[in-house]
Biopython code that builds the backbone (N, CA, C, O; Angstrom):
import numpy as np
from Bio.PDB.StructureBuilder import StructureBuilder

atoms = [
    (1, "MET", "N", (0.845, -0.873, 0.222)),
    (1, "MET", "CA", (0.155, 0.124, -0.090)),
    (1, "MET", "C", (0.887, 1.191, 0.042)),
    (1, "MET", "O", (1.674, 1.359, 0.973)),
    (2, "ASP", "N", (0.703, 1.918, -0.792)),
    (2, "ASP", "CA", (1.399, 3.214, -0.936)),
    (2, "ASP", "C", (0.560, 4.514, -0.226)),
    (2, "ASP", "O", (-0.626, 4.539, 0.102)),
    (3, "ILE", "N", (1.466, 5.461, -0.116)),
    (3, "ILE", "CA", (1.382, 6.698, 0.852)),
    (3, "ILE", "C", (-0.082, 7.207, 0.556)),
    (3, "ILE", "O", (-0.795, 7.523, 1.508)),
    (4, "THR", "N", (-0.591, 7.303, -0.864)),
    (4, "THR", "CA", (-2.087, 7.647, -1.362)),
    (4, "THR", "C", (-2.992, 6.843, -0.873)),
    (4, "THR", "O", (-4.040, 7.296, -0.412)),
    (5, "GLY", "N", (-2.713, 5.486, -0.903)),
    (5, "GLY", "CA", (-3.888, 4.573, -0.524)),
    (5, "GLY", "C", (-3.961, 4.394, 1.097)),
    (5, "GLY", "O", (-4.938, 3.854, 1.615)),
    (6, "LEU", "N", (-2.928, 4.853, 1.815)),
    (6, "LEU", "CA", (-3.061, 4.963, 3.186)),
    (6, "LEU", "C", (-3.831, 5.919, 3.558)),
    (6, "LEU", "O", (-4.795, 5.741, 4.303)),
    (7, "ILE", "N", (-3.464, 7.119, 3.045)),
    (7, "ILE", "CA", (-4.355, 8.551, 3.374)),
    (7, "ILE", "C", (-5.830, 8.240, 3.001)),
    (7, "ILE", "O", (-6.681, 8.751, 3.729)),
    (8, "ILE", "N", (-6.291, 7.388, 1.857)),
    (8, "ILE", "CA", (-7.526, 7.476, 1.699)),
    (8, "ILE", "C", (-8.032, 6.465, 2.743)),
    (8, "ILE", "O", (-9.163, 6.667, 3.183)),
    (9, "PHE", "N", (-7.322, 5.373, 3.210)),
    (9, "PHE", "CA", (-7.683, 4.344, 3.792)),
    (9, "PHE", "C", (-8.181, 5.264, 5.407)),
    (9, "PHE", "O", (-9.281, 5.197, 5.955)),
    (10, "LEU", "N", (-7.273, 5.870, 5.746)),
    (10, "LEU", "CA", (-7.661, 6.657, 7.134)),
    (10, "LEU", "C", (-8.579, 7.826, 6.853)),
    (10, "LEU", "O", (-9.401, 8.132, 7.718)),
    (11, "ALA", "N", (-8.518, 8.452, 5.814)),
    (11, "ALA", "CA", (-9.824, 9.481, 5.667)),
    (11, "ALA", "C", (-10.951, 8.471, 5.514)),
    (11, "ALA", "O", (-11.710, 8.743, 6.444)),
    (12, "ILE", "N", (-11.332, 7.712, 5.009)),
    (12, "ILE", "CA", (-12.566, 6.546, 4.904)),
    (12, "ILE", "C", (-12.682, 5.994, 6.090)),
    (12, "ILE", "O", (-13.750, 5.390, 6.189)),
    (13, "GLY", "N", (-11.891, 5.940, 7.222)),
    (13, "GLY", "CA", (-11.969, 5.237, 8.398)),
    (13, "GLY", "C", (-12.715, 6.458, 9.118)),
    (13, "GLY", "O", (-13.777, 6.304, 9.721)),
    (14, "ALA", "N", (-11.930, 7.918, 8.975)),
    (14, "ALA", "CA", (-12.292, 9.063, 9.866)),
    (14, "ALA", "C", (-13.732, 9.383, 9.477)),
    (14, "ALA", "O", (-14.501, 9.826, 10.330)),
    (15, "VAL", "N", (-14.092, 9.192, 8.325)),
    (15, "VAL", "CA", (-15.520, 9.359, 7.982)),
    (15, "VAL", "C", (-16.538, 8.372, 8.531)),
    (15, "VAL", "O", (-17.598, 8.705, 9.061)),
    (16, "ALA", "N", (-16.091, 7.059, 8.343)),
    (16, "ALA", "CA", (-17.060, 6.138, 8.972)),
    (16, "ALA", "C", (-17.036, 6.180, 10.442)),
    (16, "ALA", "O", (-18.124, 5.993, 10.986)),
    (17, "GLY", "N", (-15.954, 6.398, 11.239)),
    (17, "GLY", "CA", (-15.982, 6.681, 12.709)),
    (17, "GLY", "C", (-16.842, 7.787, 12.995)),
    (17, "GLY", "O", (-17.741, 7.708, 13.833)),
    (18, "TRP", "N", (-16.599, 8.814, 12.328)),
    (18, "TRP", "CA", (-17.782, 10.235, 12.716)),
    (18, "TRP", "C", (-19.273, 9.556, 12.338)),
    (18, "TRP", "O", (-20.130, 9.628, 13.219)),
    (19, "LEU", "N", (-19.479, 9.171, 11.596)),
    (19, "LEU", "CA", (-20.796, 8.740, 11.134)),
    (19, "LEU", "C", (-21.464, 7.607, 11.876)),
    (19, "LEU", "O", (-22.686, 7.505, 11.978)),
    (20, "ALA", "N", (-20.610, 6.780, 12.377)),
    (20, "ALA", "CA", (-21.019, 5.769, 13.413)),
    (20, "ALA", "C", (-21.205, 6.432, 14.669)),
    (20, "ALA", "O", (-22.179, 6.254, 15.400)),
    (21, "GLY", "N", (-20.308, 7.151, 14.886)),
    (21, "GLY", "CA", (-20.359, 7.844, 16.373)),
    (21, "GLY", "C", (-21.718, 8.650, 16.674)),
    (21, "GLY", "O", (-22.361, 8.739, 17.720)),
    (22, "THR", "N", (-21.978, 9.308, 15.165)),
    (22, "THR", "CA", (-23.202, 10.454, 15.188)),
    (22, "THR", "C", (-24.532, 9.406, 15.212)),
    (22, "THR", "O", (-25.603, 9.670, 15.759)),
    (23, "LEU", "N", (-24.271, 8.392, 14.626)),
    (23, "LEU", "CA", (-25.611, 7.592, 14.625)),
    (23, "LEU", "C", (-25.780, 6.740, 15.896)),
    (23, "LEU", "O", (-26.938, 6.397, 16.133)),
    (24, "MET", "N", (-24.908, 6.377, 16.677)),
    (24, "MET", "CA", (-24.911, 5.180, 17.698)),
    (24, "MET", "C", (-25.035, 6.212, 19.208)),
    (24, "MET", "O", (-25.698, 5.963, 20.215)),
    (25, "LYS", "N", (-24.285, 7.232, 18.975)),
    (25, "LYS", "CA", (-24.028, 7.990, 20.413)),
    (25, "LYS", "C", (-24.326, 9.341, 20.498)),
    (25, "LYS", "O", (-24.486, 9.874, 21.596)),
    (26, "GLY", "N", (-24.451, 10.176, 19.073)),
    (26, "GLY", "CA", (-25.060, 11.297, 18.893)),
    (26, "GLY", "C", (-23.705, 12.376, 18.832)),
    (26, "GLY", "O", (-23.820, 13.601, 18.827)),
    (27, "GLY", "N", (-22.519, 11.693, 18.791)),
    (27, "GLY", "CA", (-21.259, 12.927, 18.707)),
    (27, "GLY", "C", (-20.241, 11.920, 18.498)),
    (27, "GLY", "O", (-20.324, 10.727, 18.789)),
    (28, "GLY", "N", (-19.183, 12.585, 17.914)),
    (28, "GLY", "CA", (-17.577, 11.859, 17.556)),
    (28, "GLY", "C", (-17.019, 11.743, 18.576)),
    (28, "GLY", "O", (-17.458, 12.094, 19.672)),
    (29, "PHE", "N", (-15.666, 11.084, 18.285)),
    (29, "PHE", "CA", (-14.823, 10.796, 19.314)),
    (29, "PHE", "C", (-13.446, 11.483, 19.197)),
    (29, "PHE", "O", (-12.451, 11.064, 19.789)),
    (30, "GLY", "N", (-13.453, 12.399, 18.518)),
    (30, "GLY", "CA", (-11.842, 13.086, 18.166)),
    (30, "GLY", "C", (-11.477, 12.211, 17.022)),
    (30, "GLY", "O", (-11.755, 11.025, 16.841)),
    (31, "LEU", "N", (-10.668, 13.197, 16.147)),
    (31, "LEU", "CA", (-10.262, 12.596, 14.867)),
    (31, "LEU", "C", (-9.572, 11.409, 15.092)),
    (31, "LEU", "O", (-9.736, 10.516, 14.260)),
    (32, "LEU", "N", (-8.663, 11.160, 16.261)),
    (32, "LEU", "CA", (-7.785, 9.795, 16.376)),
    (32, "LEU", "C", (-8.893, 8.911, 16.885)),
    (32, "LEU", "O", (-8.760, 7.743, 16.519)),
    (33, "GLY", "N", (-10.066, 9.182, 17.712)),
    (33, "GLY", "CA", (-10.761, 8.090, 17.987)),
    (33, "GLY", "C", (-11.660, 7.454, 16.710)),
    (33, "GLY", "O", (-12.068, 6.300, 16.588)),
    (34, "ASN", "N", (-11.841, 8.698, 15.726)),
    (34, "ASN", "CA", (-12.817, 8.273, 14.817)),
    (34, "ASN", "C", (-12.154, 7.367, 13.646)),
    (34, "ASN", "O", (-12.756, 6.583, 12.912)),
    (35, "ILE", "N", (-11.147, 7.585, 13.648)),
    (35, "ILE", "CA", (-10.015, 6.757, 12.605)),
    (35, "ILE", "C", (-9.949, 5.444, 13.106)),
    (35, "ILE", "O", (-10.251, 4.488, 12.392)),
    (36, "VAL", "N", (-9.484, 5.281, 14.583)),
    (36, "VAL", "CA", (-9.598, 4.094, 14.855)),
    (36, "VAL", "C", (-10.833, 3.182, 14.696)),
    (36, "VAL", "O", (-10.904, 2.107, 14.100)),
    (37, "ILE", "N", (-11.719, 3.806, 15.316)),
    (37, "ILE", "CA", (-13.032, 3.064, 15.317)),
    (37, "ILE", "C", (-13.750, 2.797, 13.877)),
    (37, "ILE", "O", (-14.639, 1.980, 13.640)),
    (38, "GLY", "N", (-13.019, 3.859, 12.832)),
    (38, "GLY", "CA", (-13.777, 3.656, 11.349)),
    (38, "GLY", "C", (-12.670, 2.525, 10.908)),
    (38, "GLY", "O", (-13.266, 1.726, 10.186)),
    (39, "VAL", "N", (-11.698, 2.254, 11.012)),
    (39, "VAL", "CA", (-10.688, 1.370, 10.656)),
    (39, "VAL", "C", (-10.915, -0.033, 11.305)),
    (39, "VAL", "O", (-10.906, -0.985, 10.524)),
    (40, "VAL", "N", (-11.063, -0.217, 12.271)),
    (40, "VAL", "CA", (-11.734, -1.266, 13.056)),
    (40, "VAL", "C", (-12.862, -1.915, 12.335)),
    (40, "VAL", "O", (-12.995, -3.044, 11.863)),
    (41, "GLY", "N", (-13.713, -0.765, 12.394)),
    (41, "GLY", "CA", (-15.300, -0.973, 11.754)),
    (41, "GLY", "C", (-15.178, -1.447, 10.446)),
    (41, "GLY", "O", (-15.872, -2.405, 10.105)),
    (42, "ALA", "N", (-14.164, -0.763, 9.420)),
    (42, "ALA", "CA", (-14.051, -1.298, 7.989)),
    (42, "ALA", "C", (-13.613, -2.769, 8.041)),
    (42, "ALA", "O", (-13.936, -3.390, 7.028)),
    (43, "VAL", "N", (-12.955, -3.480, 8.972)),
    (43, "VAL", "CA", (-12.431, -4.849, 8.972)),
    (43, "VAL", "C", (-13.556, -5.419, 9.140)),
    (43, "VAL", "O", (-13.933, -6.231, 8.294)),
    (44, "LEU", "N", (-14.479, -5.077, 10.449)),
    (44, "LEU", "CA", (-15.482, -5.815, 10.825)),
    (44, "LEU", "C", (-16.461, -5.992, 9.697)),
    (44, "LEU", "O", (-16.820, -7.094, 9.283)),
    (45, "GLY", "N", (-16.961, -4.570, 9.123)),
    (45, "GLY", "CA", (-18.062, -4.523, 8.074)),
    (45, "GLY", "C", (-17.825, -5.355, 6.965)),
    (45, "GLY", "O", (-18.695, -5.968, 6.347)),
    (46, "GLY", "N", (-16.326, -5.356, 6.677)),
    (46, "GLY", "CA", (-15.835, -5.947, 5.498)),
    (46, "GLY", "C", (-16.045, -7.557, 5.630)),
    (46, "GLY", "O", (-16.011, -8.221, 4.594)),
    (47, "PHE", "N", (-16.276, -8.236, 6.963)),
    (47, "PHE", "CA", (-15.598, -9.731, 7.452)),
    (47, "PHE", "C", (-17.487, -9.763, 7.580)),
    (47, "PHE", "O", (-17.940, -10.828, 7.161)),
    (48, "VAL", "N", (-18.324, -8.980, 7.974)),
    (48, "VAL", "CA", (-19.625, -9.506, 8.206)),
    (48, "VAL", "C", (-20.194, -9.484, 6.865)),
    (48, "VAL", "O", (-20.858, -10.422, 6.424)),
    (49, "PHE", "N", (-19.882, -8.182, 6.066)),
    (49, "PHE", "CA", (-20.830, -8.297, 4.564)),
    (49, "PHE", "C", (-20.335, -9.662, 3.804)),
    (49, "PHE", "O", (-21.165, -10.259, 3.119)),
    (50, "SER", "N", (-19.099, -10.129, 3.904)),
    (50, "SER", "CA", (-18.710, -11.096, 3.052)),
    (50, "SER", "C", (-19.383, -12.456, 3.680)),
    (50, "SER", "O", (-19.552, -13.513, 3.071)),
    (51, "LEU", "N", (-19.710, -12.189, 4.978)),
    (51, "LEU", "CA", (-20.129, -13.592, 5.384)),
    (51, "LEU", "C", (-22.148, -13.783, 4.726)),
    (51, "LEU", "O", (-22.861, -14.772, 4.555)),
    (52, "LEU", "N", (-22.371, -12.347, 4.556)),
    (52, "LEU", "CA", (-23.511, -12.399, 3.910)),
    (52, "LEU", "C", (-23.730, -12.280, 2.147)),
    (52, "LEU", "O", (-24.793, -12.094, 1.555)),
    (53, "GLY", "N", (-22.282, -12.465, 1.529)),
    (53, "GLY", "CA", (-22.443, -12.340, 0.443)),
    (53, "GLY", "C", (-22.628, -11.039, -0.361)),
    (53, "GLY", "O", (-23.026, -10.990, -1.525)),
    (54, "ILE", "N", (-22.284, -9.988, 0.417)),
    (54, "ILE", "CA", (-22.605, -8.496, -0.086)),
    (54, "ILE", "C", (-21.023, -8.056, -0.472)),
    (54, "ILE", "O", (-20.102, -8.559, 0.171)),
    (55, "THR", "N", (-20.813, -7.302, -1.319)),
    (55, "THR", "CA", (-19.426, -6.915, -1.755)),
    (55, "THR", "C", (-19.707, -5.199, -2.243)),
    (55, "THR", "O", (-20.466, -4.772, -3.113)),
    (56, "ALA", "N", (-18.917, -4.562, -1.452)),
    (56, "ALA", "CA", (-18.803, -3.148, -1.528)),
    (56, "ALA", "C", (-18.105, -2.675, -2.377)),
    (56, "ALA", "O", (-16.919, -2.879, -2.118)),
    (57, "GLY", "N", (-18.324, -1.922, -3.631)),
    (57, "GLY", "CA", (-17.428, -1.328, -4.522)),
    (57, "GLY", "C", (-17.450, -0.078, -4.722)),
    (57, "GLY", "O", (-18.512, 0.469, -5.020)),
    (58, "GLY", "N", (-16.338, 0.592, -4.603)),
    (58, "GLY", "CA", (-16.296, 2.093, -4.952)),
    (58, "GLY", "C", (-16.236, 2.852, -3.522)),
    (58, "GLY", "O", (-16.344, 2.227, -2.467)),
    (59, "LEU", "N", (-16.088, 3.990, -3.568)),
    (59, "LEU", "CA", (-15.662, 4.729, -2.484)),
    (59, "LEU", "C", (-17.156, 4.968, -1.400)),
    (59, "LEU", "O", (-17.161, 5.104, -0.177)),
    (60, "ILE", "N", (-18.147, 4.956, -2.202)),
    (60, "ILE", "CA", (-19.417, 5.062, -1.069)),
    (60, "ILE", "C", (-19.612, 3.801, -0.544)),
    (60, "ILE", "O", (-20.027, 3.731, 0.613)),
    (61, "GLY", "N", (-19.377, 2.706, -1.219)),
    (61, "GLY", "CA", (-19.508, 1.132, -0.746)),
    (61, "GLY", "C", (-18.502, 1.025, 0.145)),
    (61, "GLY", "O", (-18.642, 0.120, 0.967)),
    (62, "SER", "N", (-17.534, 1.681, 0.221)),
    (62, "SER", "CA", (-16.498, 1.480, 1.172)),
    (62, "SER", "C", (-16.670, 2.154, 2.434)),
    (62, "SER", "O", (-16.269, 1.606, 3.461)),
    (63, "ILE", "N", (-17.219, 3.274, 2.467)),
    (63, "ILE", "CA", (-17.641, 3.918, 3.435)),
    (63, "ILE", "C", (-18.926, 3.434, 4.101)),
    (63, "ILE", "O", (-18.914, 3.193, 5.308)),
    (64, "VAL", "N", (-20.042, 3.278, 3.369)),
    (64, "VAL", "CA", (-21.088, 2.489, 3.995)),
    (64, "VAL", "C", (-20.681, 1.178, 4.728)),
    (64, "VAL", "O", (-21.302, 0.876, 5.746)),
    (65, "THR", "N", (-19.511, 0.249, 4.199)),
    (65, "THR", "CA", (-19.295, -0.906, 4.743)),
    (65, "THR", "C", (-18.306, -0.572, 6.063)),
    (65, "THR", "O", (-18.225, -1.391, 6.979)),
    (66, "ALA", "N", (-17.697, 0.467, 6.085)),
    (66, "ALA", "CA", (-16.941, 0.744, 7.463)),
    (66, "ALA", "C", (-17.773, 1.438, 8.315)),
    (66, "ALA", "O", (-17.537, 1.362, 9.521)),
    (67, "THR", "N", (-18.738, 2.127, 7.909)),
    (67, "THR", "CA", (-19.669, 2.743, 8.757)),
    (67, "THR", "C", (-20.763, 2.074, 9.379)),
    (67, "THR", "O", (-21.415, 2.599, 10.281)),
    (68, "ALA", "N", (-21.003, 0.852, 8.899)),
    (68, "ALA", "CA", (-21.842, -0.139, 9.318)),
    (68, "ALA", "C", (-20.894, -1.184, 10.335)),
    (68, "ALA", "O", (-21.354, -1.712, 11.348)),
    (69, "GLY", "N", (-19.742, -1.330, 9.936)),
    (69, "GLY", "CA", (-19.041, -2.287, 10.814)),
    (69, "GLY", "C", (-18.848, -1.283, 12.151)),
    (69, "GLY", "O", (-19.182, -1.747, 13.241)),
    (70, "ALA", "N", (-18.367, -0.053, 12.090)),
    (70, "ALA", "CA", (-18.137, 0.743, 13.038)),
    (70, "ALA", "C", (-19.407, 0.792, 14.125)),
    (70, "ALA", "O", (-19.369, 0.645, 15.347)),
    (71, "ALA", "N", (-20.625, 1.069, 13.181)),
    (71, "ALA", "CA", (-21.852, 0.908, 14.355)),
    (71, "ALA", "C", (-21.835, -0.297, 15.123)),
    (71, "ALA", "O", (-21.828, -0.314, 16.354)),
    (72, "LEU", "N", (-21.827, -1.303, 14.385)),
    (72, "LEU", "CA", (-21.929, -2.621, 15.064)),
    (72, "LEU", "C", (-20.712, -2.776, 16.325)),
    (72, "LEU", "O", (-20.831, -3.287, 17.439)),
    (73, "LEU", "N", (-19.648, -2.200, 15.751)),
    (73, "LEU", "CA", (-18.650, -2.434, 17.151)),
    (73, "LEU", "C", (-19.067, -1.454, 18.154)),
    (73, "LEU", "O", (-19.028, -1.826, 19.327)),
    (74, "LEU", "N", (-19.498, -0.150, 17.868)),
    (74, "LEU", "CA", (-20.409, 0.665, 19.057)),
    (74, "LEU", "C", (-21.004, 0.196, 19.901)),
    (74, "LEU", "O", (-20.930, 0.408, 21.111)),
    (75, "PHE", "N", (-21.974, -0.830, 19.047)),
    (75, "PHE", "CA", (-23.143, -1.255, 19.527)),
    (75, "PHE", "C", (-22.394, -2.480, 20.596)),
    (75, "PHE", "O", (-22.604, -2.349, 21.802)),
    (76, "ILE", "N", (-21.599, -3.559, 20.155)),
    (76, "ILE", "CA", (-21.036, -4.398, 20.793)),
    (76, "ILE", "C", (-20.275, -3.865, 22.066)),
    (76, "ILE", "O", (-20.229, -4.322, 23.208)),
    (77, "VAL", "N", (-19.931, -3.208, 21.733)),
    (77, "VAL", "CA", (-18.737, -2.099, 22.985)),
    (77, "VAL", "C", (-19.853, -1.667, 24.187)),
    (77, "VAL", "O", (-19.733, -1.844, 25.399)),
    (78, "GLY", "N", (-20.884, -1.093, 23.513)),
    (78, "GLY", "CA", (-22.029, -0.490, 24.520)),
    (78, "GLY", "C", (-22.520, -1.599, 25.371)),
    (78, "GLY", "O", (-22.676, -1.392, 26.575)),
    (79, "ILE", "N", (-22.776, -2.754, 24.853)),
    (79, "ILE", "CA", (-23.299, -4.068, 25.546)),
    (79, "ILE", "C", (-22.372, -4.243, 26.545)),
    (79, "ILE", "O", (-22.692, -4.320, 27.731)),
    (80, "ILE", "N", (-21.149, -4.315, 26.107)),
    (80, "ILE", "CA", (-20.266, -4.995, 26.977)),
    (80, "ILE", "C", (-19.879, -3.885, 28.273)),
    (80, "ILE", "O", (-19.630, -4.286, 29.409)),
    (81, "LYS", "N", (-19.879, -2.851, 27.994)),
    (81, "LYS", "CA", (-19.685, -1.652, 28.814)),
    (81, "LYS", "C", (-20.972, -1.953, 30.039)),
    (81, "LYS", "O", (-20.646, -2.071, 31.221)),
    (82, "LYS", "N", (-22.413, -2.055, 29.613)),
    (82, "LYS", "CA", (-23.241, -2.005, 30.442)),
    (82, "LYS", "C", (-23.203, -3.229, 31.272)),
    (82, "LYS", "O", (-23.720, -3.067, 32.377)),
    (83, "ALA", "N", (-22.733, -4.404, 31.039)),
    (83, "ALA", "CA", (-22.384, -5.549, 31.488)),
    (83, "ALA", "C", (-21.720, -5.639, 32.819)),
    (83, "ALA", "O", (-21.378, -6.733, 33.266)),
]
sb = StructureBuilder()
sb.init_structure("model")
sb.init_model(0)
sb.init_chain("A")
sb.init_seg("    ")
for serial, (resi, resn, name, xyz) in enumerate(atoms, 1):
    if name == "N":
        sb.init_residue(resn, " ", resi, " ")
    sb.init_atom(name, np.array(xyz, "f"), 0.0, 1.0, " ", f" {name:<3s}", serial, name[0])
structure = sb.get_structure()
């Protein structure tokens, strides 16, 4: 992965983390927190979508996949924190 690909990956992670934070909790987690949540969410979303047989193509598909994964991640963390 070259530097441009890494920057795009981090930008998608930041957008996905911010969107998931807005959807699930009503606010973001700062730039670094959004990137971490978005990147982990992208991996989780890609895994879940592949199990369902859904493939995401293009920039919008990547953002949707990462956001769905990040929202799922935040949901799971919320359940664990309540227990």
